[in-house]
LOKOL-659735 format. One record per residue (C-alpha): residue in one letter; x, y, z. Coordinates in Angstrom, 2 decimals. Last residue first. Layout:
+-----+---------+---------+---------+
| res |      px |      py |      pz |
+-----+---------+---------+---------+
|   a |       X |       Y |       Z |
...
+-----+---------+---------+---------+
This chain:
+-----+---------+---------+---------+
| res |      px |      py |      pz |
+-----+---------+---------+---------+
|   h |  266.13 |  157.95 |   64.44 |
|   a |  264.11 |  156.73 |   61.45 |
|   s |  263.19 |  160.28 |   60.42 |
|   r |  266.90 |  161.08 |   59.96 |
|   l |  267.47 |  158.07 |   57.69 |
|   h |  264.31 |  158.83 |   55.71 |
|   f |  265.25 |  162.51 |   55.19 |
|   a |  268.78 |  161.51 |   54.18 |
|   k |  267.30 |  159.10 |   51.59 |
|   v |  265.13 |  161.92 |   50.19 |
|   t |  268.26 |  164.09 |   49.92 |
|   n |  270.21 |  161.24 |   48.29 |
|   k |  267.50 |  160.82 |   45.63 |
|   m |  267.55 |  164.57 |   45.05 |
|   l |  271.32 |  164.51 |   44.52 |
|   m |  270.79 |  161.50 |   42.25 |
|   a |  268.46 |  163.55 |   39.99 |
|   v |  271.01 |  166.40 |   39.82 |
|   t |  273.82 |  164.06 |   38.73 |
|   m |  271.52 |  162.26 |   36.30 |
|   p |  270.92 |  165.43 |   34.26 |
|   g |  274.66 |  165.71 |   33.57 |
|   v |  275.41 |  162.06 |   32.63 |
|   g |  273.78 |  162.23 |   29.21 |
|   g |  271.96 |  165.30 |   27.94 |
|   p |  274.91 |  167.51 |   26.96 |
|   v |  276.98 |  165.64 |   25.95 |
|   p |  275.60 |  162.35 |   24.57 |
|   t |  275.85 |  158.98 |   26.33 |
|   i |  276.94 |  156.01 |   24.21 |
|   k |  275.67 |  152.51 |   23.41 |
|   s |  276.83 |  149.73 |   21.02 |
|   c |  279.71 |  151.97 |   20.07 |
|   l |  281.75 |  152.23 |   16.87 |
|   p |  279.61 |  154.86 |   15.09 |
|   s |  279.69 |  156.99 |   18.30 |
|   v |  283.50 |  157.31 |   18.46 |
|   q |  284.45 |  159.64 |   15.63 |
|   a |  281.53 |  162.10 |   15.79 |
|   f |  281.41 |  161.90 |   19.61 |
|   n |  285.06 |  162.78 |   20.26 |
|   v |  284.85 |  161.75 |   23.90 |
|   d |  285.76 |  163.99 |   26.84 |
|   g |  282.46 |  165.81 |   26.30 |
|   t |  281.62 |  168.90 |   24.32 |
|   l |  279.76 |  172.08 |   25.11 |
|   r |  279.92 |  174.82 |   22.50 |
|   y |  281.38 |  178.29 |   22.82 |
|   g |  280.84 |  181.88 |   21.67 |
|   t |  277.46 |  182.06 |   23.44 |
|   k |  275.66 |  182.73 |   20.14 |
|   k |  277.44 |  179.77 |   18.56 |
|   t |  279.20 |  179.91 |   15.17 |
|   a |  282.39 |  181.33 |   16.75 |
|   d |  282.97 |  178.15 |   18.73 |
|   p |  285.38 |  178.12 |   21.69 |
|   v |  285.20 |  174.77 |   23.53 |
|   r |  283.51 |  174.52 |   26.92 |
|   n |  284.05 |  171.07 |   28.40 |
|   i |  281.55 |  168.82 |   30.15 |
|   g |  283.13 |  165.40 |   30.52 |
|   v |  281.30 |  162.36 |   31.92 |
|   d |  281.10 |  160.41 |   28.66 |
|   i |  279.87 |  156.85 |   29.22 |
|   v |  280.85 |  154.56 |   26.33 |
|   v |  279.46 |  151.04 |   25.85 |
|   a |  281.81 |  149.09 |   23.58 |
|   g |  280.71 |  147.38 |   20.36 |
|   p |  283.89 |  148.21 |   18.45 |
|   k |  286.77 |  148.70 |   20.93 |
|   v |  287.62 |  152.35 |   21.54 |
|   m |  290.96 |  154.18 |   21.63 |
|   d |  291.52 |  154.38 |   17.85 |
|   a |  288.17 |  156.20 |   17.49 |
|   t |  289.22 |  159.13 |   19.70 |
|   v |  288.88 |  159.83 |   23.42 |
|   f |  290.25 |  163.30 |   24.23 |
|   d |  287.38 |  165.27 |   22.63 |
|   a |  287.64 |  167.93 |   25.37 |
|   r |  289.80 |  167.04 |   28.38 |
|   g |  288.21 |  166.64 |   31.82 |
|   i |  289.39 |  163.07 |   32.44 |
|   a |  286.08 |  161.40 |   33.18 |
|   a |  285.63 |  158.90 |   30.35 |
|   i |  283.88 |  155.69 |   31.43 |
|   l |  284.57 |  152.90 |   28.93 |
|   v |  282.50 |  149.71 |   29.14 |
|   d |  283.66 |  146.62 |   27.24 |
|   a |  287.10 |  148.17 |   27.60 |
|   q |  290.13 |  146.50 |   26.02 |
|   r |  290.65 |  149.42 |   23.64 |
|   t |  291.06 |  151.71 |   26.68 |
|   l |  294.15 |  149.73 |   27.68 |
|   a |  295.97 |  149.81 |   24.32 |
|   p |  294.95 |  153.46 |   23.92 |
|   l |  296.70 |  154.35 |   27.23 |
|   n |  300.07 |  152.84 |   26.43 |
|   a |  301.59 |  154.19 |   29.69 |
|   t |  299.26 |  155.65 |   32.34 |
|   g |  300.46 |  158.78 |   34.19 |
|   s |  297.65 |  161.01 |   32.90 |
|   h |  295.05 |  158.53 |   34.15 |
|   c |  293.76 |  154.97 |   33.77 |
|   i |  291.71 |  152.93 |   36.23 |
|   t |  291.07 |  149.28 |   35.32 |
|   v |  288.00 |  147.50 |   36.67 |
|   t |  286.64 |  143.99 |   36.35 |
|   g |  282.91 |  144.49 |   36.84 |
|   n |  280.79 |  142.91 |   39.58 |
|   a |  278.12 |  145.64 |   39.20 |
|   g |  274.51 |  145.20 |   38.03 |
|   a |  273.58 |  143.03 |   41.01 |
|   r |  276.09 |  143.33 |   43.84 |
|   k |  279.70 |  142.58 |   44.74 |
|   q |  281.03 |  146.05 |   44.12 |
|   l |  283.69 |  146.62 |   41.47 |
|   a |  281.64 |  149.05 |   39.36 |
|   l |  280.94 |  151.07 |   42.53 |
|   l |  284.64 |  151.28 |   43.47 |
|   a |  285.58 |  152.43 |   39.94 |
|   v |  282.76 |  155.00 |   40.07 |
|   p |  284.14 |  156.30 |   43.40 |
|   k |  287.71 |  156.75 |   42.15 |
|   g |  286.97 |  158.36 |   38.80 |
|   v |  284.07 |  160.67 |   39.65 |
|   i |  284.41 |  163.25 |   42.44 |
|   l |  287.65 |  162.02 |   44.00 |
|   s |  289.28 |  162.24 |   40.60 |
|   r |  291.03 |  159.22 |   39.06 |
|   g |  290.36 |  159.64 |   35.33 |
|   l |  289.63 |  157.24 |   32.46 |
|   v |  287.73 |  154.32 |   33.95 |
|   v |  287.98 |  151.04 |   32.05 |
|   v |  285.29 |  148.47 |   32.80 |
|   h |  286.03 |  144.93 |   31.62 |
|   k |  282.75 |  143.02 |   31.76 |
|   g |  282.14 |  139.82 |   33.75 |
|   k |  279.17 |  141.40 |   35.51 |
|   l |  278.80 |  145.00 |   34.35 |
|   d |  275.10 |  144.68 |   33.42 |
|   t |  274.08 |  147.28 |   30.82 |
|   g |  270.30 |  147.46 |   30.41 |
|   s |  269.87 |  151.19 |   29.86 |
|   r |  268.40 |  151.53 |   33.36 |
|   a |  271.35 |  149.81 |   35.00 |
|   l |  274.04 |  151.71 |   33.07 |
|   l |  272.32 |  155.07 |   33.62 |
|   e |  271.86 |  154.26 |   37.34 |
|   m |  275.54 |  153.37 |   37.69 |
|   i |  276.50 |  156.65 |   35.99 |
|   g |  274.14 |  158.59 |   38.26 |
|   a |  275.72 |  157.08 |   41.38 |
|   p |  279.13 |  158.13 |   40.02 |
|   t |  277.82 |  161.68 |   39.39 |
|   c |  275.96 |  162.00 |   42.70 |
|   s |  278.47 |  160.95 |   45.31 |
|   v |  277.27 |  157.81 |   47.08 |
|   f |  275.67 |  158.47 |   50.44 |
|   g |  276.12 |  156.05 |   53.32 |
|   t |  273.77 |  153.43 |   54.82 |
|   d |  274.44 |  151.06 |   51.93 |
|   d |  277.79 |  149.81 |   53.26 |
|   e |  279.81 |  148.32 |   50.40 |
|   q |  283.01 |  148.78 |   52.46 |
|   a |  284.63 |  150.90 |   49.72 |
|   v |  281.40 |  152.90 |   49.30 |
|   k |  281.27 |  153.29 |   53.10 |
|   g |  284.78 |  154.75 |   53.05 |
|   l |  283.67 |  157.45 |   50.59 |
|   n |  280.80 |  158.21 |   52.99 |
|   l |  283.11 |  158.45 |   56.01 |
|   t |  285.61 |  160.70 |   54.22 |
|   n |  282.82 |  163.17 |   53.34 |
|   f |  282.34 |  163.56 |   49.59 |
|   g |  278.89 |  161.98 |   49.18 |
|   d |  277.08 |  165.07 |   47.86 |
|   v |  274.16 |  164.26 |   50.17 |
|   d |  276.44 |  164.81 |   53.18 |
|   k |  273.70 |  165.24 |   55.78 |
|   d |  274.48 |  162.02 |   57.72 |
|   p |  278.23 |  162.53 |   57.20 |
|   s |  278.08 |  166.02 |   58.80 |
|   v |  279.67 |  168.52 |   56.43 |
|   r |  283.12 |  169.46 |   57.73 |
|   r |  284.87 |  166.79 |   55.68 |
|   f |  283.69 |  168.36 |   52.43 |
|   v |  285.02 |  171.73 |   53.68 |
|   a |  288.42 |  170.21 |   54.50 |
|   v |  288.49 |  168.69 |   51.00 |
|   e |  287.82 |  172.13 |   49.47 |
|   d |  290.54 |  174.02 |   51.32 |
|   i |  289.50 |  177.66 |   50.91 |
|   h |  291.84 |  180.38 |   49.64 |
|   k |  291.34 |  179.28 |   46.00 |
|   p |  287.60 |  180.02 |   45.98 |
|   l |  285.34 |  176.94 |   46.01 |
|   p |  284.66 |  174.80 |   42.94 |
|   s |  282.33 |  173.15 |   44.01 |
|   q |  278.87 |  173.83 |   45.42 |
|   v |  278.52 |  173.05 |   49.14 |
|   l |  275.57 |  170.66 |   49.43 |
|   i |  273.82 |  169.99 |   52.72 |
|   g |  270.98 |  167.50 |   53.24 |
|   d |  268.29 |  166.99 |   55.85 |
|   v |  267.92 |  170.53 |   57.26 |
|   a |  265.10 |  171.20 |   59.76 |
|   p |  267.12 |  169.74 |   62.65 |
|   d |  269.75 |  172.50 |   62.27 |
|   a |  273.03 |  171.39 |   63.89 |
|   n |  274.75 |  170.47 |   60.62 |
|   l |  273.44 |  173.73 |   59.12 |
|   s |  275.04 |  175.73 |   61.96 |
|   d |  278.29 |  173.78 |   61.58 |
|   i |  278.32 |  174.50 |   57.84 |
|   l |  278.05 |  178.26 |   58.50 |
|   a |  280.79 |  178.09 |   61.15 |
|   f |  283.04 |  176.18 |   58.73 |
|   l |  282.40 |  178.86 |   56.08 |
|   e |  283.36 |  181.55 |   58.59 |
|   a |  286.57 |  179.69 |   59.50 |
|   q |  287.45 |  179.23 |   55.81 |
|   t |  287.04 |  182.94 |   55.26 |
|   i |  284.25 |  184.43 |   53.15 |
|   t |  285.57 |  186.79 |   50.43 |
|   v |  283.55 |  185.09 |   47.65 |
|   p |  280.43 |  186.30 |   49.44 |
|   p |  278.10 |  183.78 |   51.12 |
|   l |  275.05 |  182.74 |   49.11 |
|   i |  272.77 |  180.34 |   51.00 |
|   i |  269.86 |  178.76 |   49.13 |
|   r |  267.43 |  176.72 |   51.23 |
|   s |  265.64 |  174.14 |   49.15 |
|   t |  262.40 |  172.42 |   50.13 |
|   v |  261.88 |  169.11 |   48.31 |
|   g |  258.52 |  168.82 |   46.55 |
|   i |  259.85 |  166.99 |   43.50 |
|   e |  259.49 |  169.95 |   41.11 |
|   a |  260.83 |  172.37 |   43.71 |
|   a |  263.96 |  170.24 |   44.15 |
|   t |  264.46 |  170.17 |   40.37 |
|   k |  264.32 |  173.99 |   40.20 |
|   e |  266.75 |  174.45 |   43.09 |
|   k |  269.21 |  171.94 |   41.60 |
|   k |  269.03 |  173.68 |   38.21 |
|   k |  269.58 |  177.08 |   39.79 |
|   v |  272.57 |  175.63 |   41.71 |
|   y |  274.11 |  174.31 |   38.50 |
|   s |  273.55 |  177.63 |   36.65 |
|   v |  275.23 |  179.71 |   39.36 |
|   s |  278.05 |  177.18 |   39.69 |
|   a |  278.82 |  177.42 |   35.95 |
|   p |  278.87 |  181.23 |   36.15 |
|   d |  281.17 |  181.37 |   39.25 |
|   e |  279.41 |  184.01 |   41.38 |
|   g |  280.77 |  183.59 |   44.90 |
|   v |  280.24 |  180.78 |   47.43 |
|   r |  277.18 |  178.65 |   46.74 |
|   v |  275.66 |  176.76 |   49.65 |
|   l |  272.57 |  174.67 |   48.86 |
|   a |  270.65 |  173.47 |   51.93 |
|   l |  268.26 |  170.62 |   51.08 |
|   c |  265.03 |  170.05 |   53.01 |
|   p |  262.79 |  166.96 |   52.92 |
|   k |  259.12 |  167.88 |   53.45 |
|   r |  257.48 |  168.55 |   56.81 |
|   g |  254.33 |  166.76 |   57.89 |
|   t |  252.86 |  163.94 |   55.82 |
|   f |  255.00 |  162.32 |   53.16 |
|   t |  253.09 |  160.60 |   50.31 |
|   a |  253.85 |  163.38 |   47.81 |
|   v |  257.58 |  162.78 |   48.48 |
|   e |  257.29 |  159.29 |   46.93 |
|   a |  255.42 |  160.44 |   43.81 |
|   k |  257.96 |  163.24 |   43.31 |
|   l |  260.82 |  160.75 |   43.74 |
|   e |  259.43 |  158.44 |   41.04 |
|   a |  258.84 |  161.42 |   38.71 |
|   i |  262.43 |  162.57 |   39.29 |
|   l |  263.71 |  159.09 |   38.39 |
|   t |  261.70 |  159.01 |   35.16 |
|   t |  262.90 |  162.51 |   34.22 |
|   a |  266.51 |  161.47 |   34.96 |
|   i |  266.15 |  158.49 |   32.58 |
|   q |  264.74 |  160.74 |   29.84 |
|   n |  267.36 |  163.44 |   30.23 |
|   g |  270.15 |  160.87 |   30.41 |
|   d |  269.21 |  159.36 |   27.05 |
|   i |  271.64 |  156.52 |   26.39 |
|   l |  272.00 |  156.77 |   22.61 |
|   d |  271.97 |  153.40 |   20.90 |
|   m |  274.42 |  152.57 |   18.10 |
+-----+---------+---------+---------+
């Protein structure tokens, strides 16, 4: 069993981006990070993004509207960032407060600054295999992990567990694409799937993104499979100082002995998401400079 080390692969990618940004003369790429309210997970994610940007040489602009902001006010804020020539990429940290329509907010971000890849146009470009768009960061990170750990999906059965807009749907589209490293045969499973273990056991590559702690057990995995665990779940644990431990959607202790390769949680997919956000920001900078 090989561990796919997301920290190490992300570090390599960040070093590549840092070297590239160091060659830029004039202004550096700029990423606007909008975080509404004080959700603890969001606070730590945005800090991580800010820190990684600084390491690469990307300017970050942190905007912290209060949790009481109205949808109209948030739209106005996004519109001003869309219009600002000094901003290359815009990320609105999810989740947003209940009174705000998240998909409407994603649509409001200009497609050419949508480094999170959630605008309708960018999701459509993934389906059309158009490289000028932005692929959302977690699915892009999963593809990068597979590529850099030597897993070619051609001729493989890829089973995706979960159909979210953020991971499940886009990663299934990416695995299907007619390009080097992809060309997989893809099945998408979800809460409405009958005989789920029978399907997941067919997977040469299993991507678990269902958001349920330790959901994937040994009886659901084919020996020799590659398992990508996208889940980050907080499970109460009295032995930990924080009172919880982080676990993925895969029961690691049960499943890892069966796998040929598996990502750990934490330290697997997570670090890649931030690295791909930076890669998208540098890409946005290039696309804007080309105009």
